[in-house]
DSSP file (Angstrom, degrees, kcal/mol; ACC not computed):
  #  RESIDUE AA STRUCTURE BP1 BP2  ACC     N-H-->O    O-->H-N    N-H-->O    O-->H-N    TCO  KAPPA ALPHA  PHI   PSI    X-CA   Y-CA   Z-CA
    1    1 A X     >        0   0    0      0, 0.0     4,-0.9     0, 0.0     6,-0.1   0.000 360.0 360.0 360.0 -43.6   84.5   99.5   98.1
    2    2 A X  T >4> +     0   0    0      1,-0.2     5,-2.7     2,-0.2     3,-0.8   0.903 360.0  56.0 -64.5 -39.7   87.9   99.7   96.6
    3    3 A X  G >45S+     0   0    0      1,-0.3     3,-1.3     3,-0.2    -1,-0.2   0.841  98.7  62.1 -62.7 -31.9   86.6  101.6   93.5
    4    4 A X  G 345S+     0   0    0      1,-0.3    -1,-0.3     2,-0.1    -2,-0.2   0.858 109.0  41.5 -60.5 -34.8   85.2  104.2   95.8
    5    5 A X  G <<5S-     0   0    0     -4,-0.9    -1,-0.3    -3,-0.8    -2,-0.2   0.323 122.1-105.2 -95.8   6.8   88.7  105.0   97.0
    6    6 A X  T < 5S+     0   0    0     -3,-1.3     2,-0.5    -4,-0.3    -3,-0.2   0.725  73.8 140.7  79.0  21.9   90.2  104.8   93.6
    7    7 A X      < -     0   0    0     -5,-2.7     2,-0.3    -6,-0.1    -1,-0.3  -0.868  30.2-169.0-101.2 127.9   91.9  101.5   94.1
    8    8 A X        -     0   0    0     -2,-0.5     2,-0.4    -3,-0.1     9,-0.0  -0.866   9.1-143.6-117.5 151.8   91.8   99.0   91.2
    9    9 A X        -     0   0    0     -2,-0.3     9,-3.1     2,-0.0     2,-0.4  -0.911   8.7-167.4-118.6 139.2   92.8   95.4   91.2
   10   10 A X  E     -A   17   0A   0     -2,-0.4     2,-0.9     7,-0.2     7,-0.2  -0.984   9.6-155.2-127.0 121.3   94.5   93.4   88.5
   11   11 A X  E  >> -A   16   0A   0      5,-3.0     5,-1.8    -2,-0.4     4,-1.2  -0.839   9.0-168.5 -94.7 105.3   94.6   89.6   88.6
   12   12 A X  T  45S+     0   0    0     -2,-0.9    -1,-0.2     1,-0.2     3,-0.2   0.884  81.4  53.3 -65.2 -41.7   97.7   88.6   86.6
   13   13 A X  T  45S+     0   0    0      1,-0.2    -1,-0.2     2,-0.1    -2,-0.0   0.846 122.8  29.6 -65.8 -32.8   97.0   84.9   86.4
   14   14 A X  T  45S-     0   0    0     -3,-0.2    -1,-0.2     2,-0.1    -2,-0.2   0.463 103.2-127.7-102.5  -4.4   93.5   85.4   85.0
   15   15 A X  T  <5 +     0   0    0     -4,-1.2     2,-0.5     1,-0.2    -3,-0.2   0.894  53.9 155.6  55.5  43.6   94.3   88.8   83.2
   16   16 A X  E   < -A   11   0A   0     -5,-1.8    -5,-3.0    10,-0.0     2,-0.5  -0.876  25.6-167.9-103.2 131.1   91.3   90.4   85.0
   17   17 A X  E >   -A   10   0A   0     -2,-0.5     3,-1.8    -7,-0.2    -7,-0.2  -0.974  20.7-144.1-119.1 128.7   91.3   94.1   85.5
   18   18 A X  T 3  S+     0   0    0     -9,-3.1     6,-0.1    -2,-0.5    -8,-0.1   0.612  98.2  67.8 -69.0  -9.4   88.8   95.7   87.8
   19   19 A X  T 3  S+     0   0    0    -10,-0.3    -1,-0.3     4,-0.1     2,-0.1   0.673  80.5  97.8 -80.6 -17.3   88.6   98.7   85.4
   20   20 A X  S X  S-     0   0    0     -3,-1.8     3,-0.9     1,-0.1     4,-0.3  -0.383  79.0-129.4 -70.6 150.4   87.0   96.6   82.7
   21   21 A X  T 3  S+     0   0    0      1,-0.2     3,-0.4     2,-0.1     4,-0.3   0.855 107.8  46.9 -68.1 -35.1   83.2   96.7   82.4
   22   22 A X  T 3> S+     0   0    0      1,-0.2     4,-2.5     2,-0.1     5,-0.3   0.338  82.0 104.5 -89.9   7.9   82.8   93.0   82.5
   23   23 A X  H <> S+     0   0    0     -3,-0.9     4,-3.0     1,-0.2     5,-0.2   0.914  76.7  50.8 -56.4 -48.6   85.1   92.5   85.5
   24   24 A X  H  > S+     0   0    0     -3,-0.4     4,-2.1    -4,-0.3    -1,-0.2   0.916 114.1  42.7 -60.5 -46.3   82.4   91.8   88.0
   25   25 A X  H  > S+     0   0    0     -4,-0.3     4,-2.3     2,-0.2    -1,-0.2   0.930 116.3  47.6 -67.3 -45.3   80.6   89.1   86.0
   26   26 A X  H  X S+     0   0    0     -4,-2.5     4,-2.7     1,-0.2    -2,-0.2   0.899 111.6  51.5 -63.4 -39.7   83.8   87.4   84.9
   27   27 A X  H  X S+     0   0    0     -4,-3.0     4,-2.4    -5,-0.3    -1,-0.2   0.897 109.9  49.3 -64.5 -40.2   85.1   87.5   88.5
   28   28 A X  H  X S+     0   0    0     -4,-2.1     4,-2.3    -5,-0.2    -2,-0.2   0.912 112.5  47.6 -64.3 -42.7   81.9   85.9   89.8
   29   29 A X  H  X S+     0   0    0     -4,-2.3     4,-2.4     2,-0.2    -2,-0.2   0.924 112.9  48.2 -65.6 -44.2   82.0   83.2   87.1
   30   30 A X  H  X S+     0   0    0     -4,-2.7     4,-2.4     1,-0.2    -2,-0.2   0.906 111.5  51.1 -61.9 -41.2   85.7   82.5   87.9
   31   31 A X  H  X S+     0   0    0     -4,-2.4     4,-2.1     2,-0.2    -2,-0.2   0.895 109.6  49.6 -62.7 -40.9   84.9   82.3   91.6
   32   32 A X  H  X S+     0   0    0     -4,-2.3     4,-2.4     2,-0.2    -2,-0.2   0.923 111.1  49.5 -64.3 -43.6   82.1   79.9   91.0
   33   33 A X  H  X S+     0   0    0     -4,-2.4     4,-2.2     1,-0.2    -2,-0.2   0.902 111.0  49.5 -61.8 -41.5   84.4   77.7   88.9
   34   34 A X  H  X S+     0   0    0     -4,-2.4     4,-2.2     2,-0.2    -1,-0.2   0.883 110.0  51.5 -64.4 -38.5   87.1   77.7   91.6
   35   35 A X  H  X S+     0   0    0     -4,-2.1     4,-2.3     2,-0.2    -2,-0.2   0.920 110.0  48.5 -65.3 -43.4   84.6   76.8   94.2
   36   36 A X  H  X S+     0   0    0     -4,-2.4     4,-2.7     1,-0.2     5,-0.2   0.907 110.8  51.4 -62.5 -42.2   83.3   73.8   92.2
   37   37 A X  H  X S+     0   0    0     -4,-2.2     4,-2.6     1,-0.2    -1,-0.2   0.919 110.0  49.7 -60.6 -43.7   86.9   72.6   91.6
   38   38 A X  H  X S+     0   0    0     -4,-2.2     4,-2.0     2,-0.2    -2,-0.2   0.914 112.7  46.1 -63.5 -43.4   87.6   72.8   95.3
   39   39 A X  H  X S+     0   0    0     -4,-2.3     4,-1.9     2,-0.2    -2,-0.2   0.914 113.8  48.4 -66.5 -42.1   84.5   70.9   96.3
   40   40 A X  H  X S+     0   0    0     -4,-2.7     4,-2.3     1,-0.2    -2,-0.2   0.898 110.6  51.3 -65.2 -39.8   85.1   68.2   93.6
   41   41 A X  H  X S+     0   0    0     -4,-2.6     4,-2.4    -5,-0.2    -1,-0.2   0.903 108.3  52.2 -63.7 -40.7   88.7   67.8   94.7
   42   42 A X  H  X S+     0   0    0     -4,-2.0     4,-2.3     1,-0.2    -1,-0.2   0.894 109.6  49.3 -61.2 -40.5   87.7   67.4   98.3
   43   43 A X  H  X S+     0   0    0     -4,-1.9     4,-2.4     2,-0.2    -2,-0.2   0.907 111.1  49.4 -65.2 -41.6   85.2   64.6   97.3
   44   44 A X  H  X S+     0   0    0     -4,-2.3     4,-2.2     2,-0.2    -2,-0.2   0.903 111.4  49.0 -65.5 -40.5   87.9   62.9   95.3
   45   45 A X  H  X S+     0   0    0     -4,-2.4     4,-2.4     2,-0.2    -2,-0.2   0.927 112.1  48.2 -63.8 -44.7   90.4   63.0   98.1
   46   46 A X  H  X S+     0   0    0     -4,-2.3     4,-2.4     1,-0.2    -2,-0.2   0.904 111.1  51.0 -62.9 -41.4   87.8   61.7  100.6
   47   47 A X  H  X S+     0   0    0     -4,-2.4     4,-2.1     1,-0.2    -1,-0.2   0.898 110.7  49.0 -63.2 -40.7   86.9   58.9   98.2
   48   48 A X  H  X S+     0   0    0     -4,-2.2     4,-2.0     2,-0.2    -2,-0.2   0.899 111.4  48.6 -66.1 -40.9   90.6   57.9   97.8
   49   49 A X  H  X S+     0   0    0     -4,-2.4     4,-2.2     2,-0.2    -2,-0.2   0.901 110.7  51.1 -65.9 -40.1   91.2   57.9  101.5
   50   50 A X  H  X S+     0   0    0     -4,-2.4     4,-2.5     1,-0.2    -2,-0.2   0.901 108.5  52.4 -63.6 -39.8   88.1   55.7  102.1
   51   51 A X  H  X S+     0   0    0     -4,-2.1     4,-1.5     1,-0.2    -1,-0.2   0.900 108.6  49.9 -62.0 -41.2   89.3   53.3   99.4
   52   52 A X  H  <>S+     0   0    0     -4,-2.0     5,-2.5     1,-0.2     4,-0.3   0.914 111.6  48.5 -63.0 -42.6   92.7   53.0  101.2
   53   53 A X  H ><5S+     0   0    0     -4,-2.2     3,-1.5     1,-0.2    -2,-0.2   0.904 108.3  53.6 -65.4 -41.3   90.9   52.3  104.5
   54   54 A X  H 3<5S+     0   0    0     -4,-2.5    -1,-0.2     1,-0.3    -2,-0.2   0.817 106.4  53.6 -63.4 -29.5   88.6   49.7  102.9
   55   55 A X  T 3<5S-     0   0    0     -4,-1.5    -1,-0.3    -5,-0.2    -2,-0.2   0.478 126.0-102.7 -83.0  -2.0   91.7   47.9  101.6
   56   56 A X  T < 5S+     0   0    0     -3,-1.5     2,-0.2     1,-0.4    -3,-0.2   0.506  83.2 120.5  96.7   5.2   93.2   47.8  105.1
   57   57 A X      < -     0   0    0     -5,-2.5    -1,-0.4    -6,-0.2     2,-0.4  -0.611  60.1-122.5 -97.0 161.7   95.7   50.6  104.7
   58   58 A X        -     0   0    0     -2,-0.2     3,-0.1    -3,-0.1     4,-0.0  -0.809   5.2-148.3-101.9 147.1   95.8   53.8  106.7
   59   59 A X  S    S-     0   0    0     -2,-0.4     2,-0.3     2,-0.1    -1,-0.1   0.353  76.6  -3.1 -95.5   6.4   95.6   57.2  105.1
   60   60 A X  S    S-     0   0    0      3,-0.0     3,-0.1     0, 0.0     2,-0.0  -0.976  90.4 -59.3-173.7-178.0   97.8   58.9  107.7
   61   61 A X        -     0   0    0     -2,-0.3     2,-0.1     1,-0.1    -2,-0.1  -0.320  62.9 -90.9 -74.9 161.7   99.8   58.6  110.9
   62   62 A X        -     0   0    0      1,-0.1    -1,-0.1     4,-0.1     3,-0.1  -0.412  46.1-104.3 -72.4 151.3   98.1   57.6  114.1
   63   63 A X    >   -     0   0    0      1,-0.1     3,-1.8    -2,-0.1     2,-0.1  -0.345  47.9 -82.6 -72.2 156.1   96.7   60.3  116.3
   64   64 A X  T 3  S+     0   0    0      1,-0.3    -1,-0.1    -2,-0.1     3,-0.1  -0.380 114.7  13.1 -61.6 129.8   98.6   61.2  119.5
   65   65 A X  T 3  S+     0   0    0      1,-0.3     2,-0.3    -2,-0.1    -1,-0.3   0.522 105.0 106.1  84.8   6.0   97.8   58.9  122.4
   66   66 A X    <   -     0   0    0     -3,-1.8     2,-0.3    19,-0.1    -1,-0.3  -0.900  51.8-154.0-120.9 150.3   96.1   56.2  120.3
   67   67 A X  E     -B   84   0B   0     17,-0.9    17,-1.3    -2,-0.3     2,-0.2  -0.872  22.1-113.4-118.1 151.7   97.2   52.8  119.2
   68   68 A X  E     -B   83   0B   0     -2,-0.3     2,-0.3    15,-0.2    15,-0.2  -0.539  37.3-175.6 -79.5 152.5   96.3   50.7  116.2
   69   69 A X        -     0   0    0     13,-1.1     0, 0.0    12,-0.3     0, 0.0  -0.990  35.5-142.2-148.2 151.4   94.4   47.5  116.9
   70   70 A X  S    S+     0   0    0     -2,-0.3     2,-0.1     2,-0.1    12,-0.1   0.454  72.3 109.2 -91.5  -2.8   93.0   44.5  115.0
   71   71 A X        -     0   0    0     11,-0.1     2,-0.4    10,-0.1    -2,-0.1  -0.458  57.3-152.1 -72.4 146.3   89.9   44.4  117.2
   72   72 A X        -     0   0    0     -2,-0.1     2,-0.2    10,-0.0     9,-0.1  -0.962   4.1-139.8-122.4 139.3   86.7   45.5  115.5
   73   73 A X        -     0   0    0     -2,-0.4     7,-0.0     2,-0.2     0, 0.0  -0.489  36.3 -97.8 -89.3 168.1   83.7   47.0  117.2
   74   74 A X  S    S+     0   0    0     -2,-0.2     2,-0.4     2,-0.1    -1,-0.1   0.209  90.0 103.8 -76.9  17.6   80.2   46.0  116.2
   75   75 A X        -     0   0    0      2,-0.1     2,-1.3     1,-0.0    -2,-0.2  -0.846  66.3-140.8-101.2 134.9   79.6   48.9  113.8
   76   76 A X        +     0   0    0     -2,-0.4     2,-0.3     3,-0.1    -2,-0.1  -0.565  55.7 124.0 -96.0  72.8   79.8   48.3  110.1
   77   77 A X  S >  S-     0   0    0     -2,-1.3     3,-1.0     1,-0.1    -2,-0.1  -0.878  72.4-113.3-122.0 159.3   81.5   51.5  108.9
   78   78 A X  T 3  S+     0   0    0     -2,-0.3    -1,-0.1     1,-0.2    -2,-0.0   0.799 117.3  45.7 -62.2 -26.5   84.8   51.8  106.9
   79   79 A X  T >> S+     0   0    0      2,-0.1     3,-1.6     3,-0.1     4,-0.5   0.523  82.3 123.6 -94.2  -5.9   86.5   53.3  109.9
   80   80 A X  T <4 S+     0   0    0     -3,-1.0     4,-0.1     1,-0.3     0, 0.0  -0.348  82.4   0.3 -64.2 127.1   85.3   50.9  112.6
   81   81 A X  T 34 S+     0   0    0      2,-0.3   -12,-0.3    -2,-0.1    -1,-0.3   0.425  96.3 108.6  83.5  -0.5   88.1   49.3  114.5
   82   82 A X  T <4 S+     0   0    0     -3,-1.6   -13,-1.1     1,-0.3     2,-0.5   0.940  90.0  18.4 -75.8 -45.4   91.0   50.9  112.8
   83   83 A X  E  < S-B   68   0B   0     -4,-0.5     2,-0.5   -15,-0.2    -1,-0.3  -0.981  73.4-175.1-128.0 121.4   92.0   53.1  115.8
   84   84 A X  E     -B   67   0B   0    -17,-1.3   -17,-0.9    -2,-0.5     2,-0.5  -0.951  12.8-154.8-118.4 135.1   90.8   52.3  119.2
   85   85 A X    >   -     0   0    0     -2,-0.5     3,-1.8   -19,-0.1     4,-0.5  -0.930  14.3-143.1-104.8 123.7   91.4   54.5  122.3
   86   86 A X  G >  S+     0   0    0     -2,-0.5     3,-1.1     1,-0.3     4,-0.3   0.790  99.2  66.0 -57.9 -26.4   91.2   52.5  125.5
   87   87 A X  G >  S+     0   0    0      1,-0.3     3,-1.0     2,-0.2    -1,-0.3   0.793  92.0  62.2 -66.2 -26.0   89.5   55.5  127.2
   88   88 A X  G <  S+     0   0    0     -3,-1.8    -1,-0.3     1,-0.2    -2,-0.2   0.718  95.2  61.4 -71.6 -19.0   86.5   55.0  125.0
   89   89 A X  G <  S+     0   0    0     -3,-1.1     2,-0.3    -4,-0.5    -1,-0.2   0.580  81.0 103.1 -83.8  -9.3   85.9   51.5  126.5
   90   90 A X  S <  S-     0   0    0     -3,-1.0     2,-0.3    -4,-0.3    -3,-0.0  -0.557  74.2-125.6 -76.4 135.0   85.4   53.0  130.0
   91   91 A X              0   0    0     -2,-0.3    -2,-0.1     1,-0.1    -1,-0.1  -0.594 360.0 360.0 -79.5 139.5   81.8   53.1  131.1
   92   92 A X              0   0    0     -2,-0.3    -1,-0.1     0, 0.0    -2,-0.0   0.460 360.0 360.0 -84.3 360.0   80.7   56.5  132.3
């Protein structure tokens, strides 16, 4: 679309120029690599947070309106019982 209007793009960090013949293919490959990096980084962060929780530490501050508790509910998940909201205990 930009080329139709005579607008060209240059990515300085990757030294990619949209006037080059191989620009489209190289840009797609770079985009795919960036996407994989982002997904892998997200998995590593989640794994690290889960490890902290399993060791009994919290990975962040408590949410607004909630208190920490040592009580555990009957679900065997890594997050069970770490933060309990008294409103959740009310029967509907």
